[in-house]
N, C-alpha and C positions, 0 to 999 in steps of 0.2 A: 504494500500500500504506500509506504513512504517512497519507495523507488519510483512509483508512478508519479507521485507529486514532484519528485526531483526532476524527472524527465520533462514534465510539463513546464517546470520553471526554466529549464535549459532551453526548451523550445521558445518560450516567451522571450528569454534573453536574446536569442538569435534574431527574432523579429524586431525587438526594440533596437538592436544594433543597426538593422537595416534602416529603420526610421531615422536614427541619428545620423548615420553616414550619408543618407540620401537627403537629409534636411527636410524630412517629411513631417511637417508640423506647422504650428503657428508661432511666430516670434512676437514677443511683447516687450515693451519698455514702460517702466513706471518709475519716474524720478531717475535715480542713478542705477536702478536695478533693471536688468534685462535678461531675457532667456527665451527658451523655446518650450512649448507645450506639445508633446507628441501624442499620436493616437493612443487610446487606452485599449490594451489587450484584455478583452472580457473573458475569453475562454479558449482553451486548446483541447481538441478532441482527437484521439487516435482512432481511425477507422480501420480495423484489421481486415475486413472483407475487401475493401477497395484499396487497401494499402496506401492510405492517404492520411495527411494531417490537416485538420480543419481548424483554422484560426478565426475567431470572431473578434472584431475590434470596432471601436467607435471613434469618430473624428472629433477633435476639439472644436468648440464653437468658433466660428469665423474662418475655418479652413475650407477651401474650395474642394469639393469632391473630385473635380477633374484632375487635381494634383496626383491622386492615386494612380489613375491611368497614365498620366504623363510620366510618372516615375516608376512605372512597372519594371523597367529594365534593372533597377536596383534589386527588386525582388527576384528577378530571373538570374542575376549574377550569383545570388546566394542559394536559392532553392532550385535552380534549373529552369528549363523551358516548360516543364509540365506543371504549370500553375494556372489557376482560374481565379478571377476576382469578380465577385458579385456584390452588389450593394446599391444603395441609393444615396441620399443626402447625408445621412449620419452613420448608419450601421453598415459594415462591410463584412464579407466572408472571403477568406483566402484559402483556397483548397490547393494543397501541395501533394501531387501524386508522387509516390516514392517507388524507387527500386528497392531491393532488399535494404531495410533501414534499421539502424541501431535502436531507434525509438521503439519500434514494434517488437524487435527481438528482446529487448530488455524488459518490456512490460509483460510479455507472455512468459518469459523464462525466468 
C-alpha cells in the first residue's frame, strides 16, 4: 500500500517537473514578491489493463487552456509520443500509454 503511494508521488513529481521546465503556469507579482503558480495535480491512476497512467490536473485561475496544447511537446519529451490530452477550460486529463513500465510492475509485484 505504501509502495503504491510512493509510486504515485514519483509520478506526480515527474509531471510537476514538466510544468516547471516548460513554464506551464501563471506568473504573478505582488509588491516585491513574484512567482509562478503551476497546474494542480489532482490524481494519478495506474490502469493495468490499458497499460497507461492517467493524470488529472486543474489549471490555475487566469491560465489560458490553449497553453497546454501549445506546450504539448514538453510532455512528449518526457512521456513519449503516446500521450493524449483531454480537457476543457479548467480540468484536464493526461493519458500516458506505456510500454512495459516500472510503475505497473512495482505496484503489482
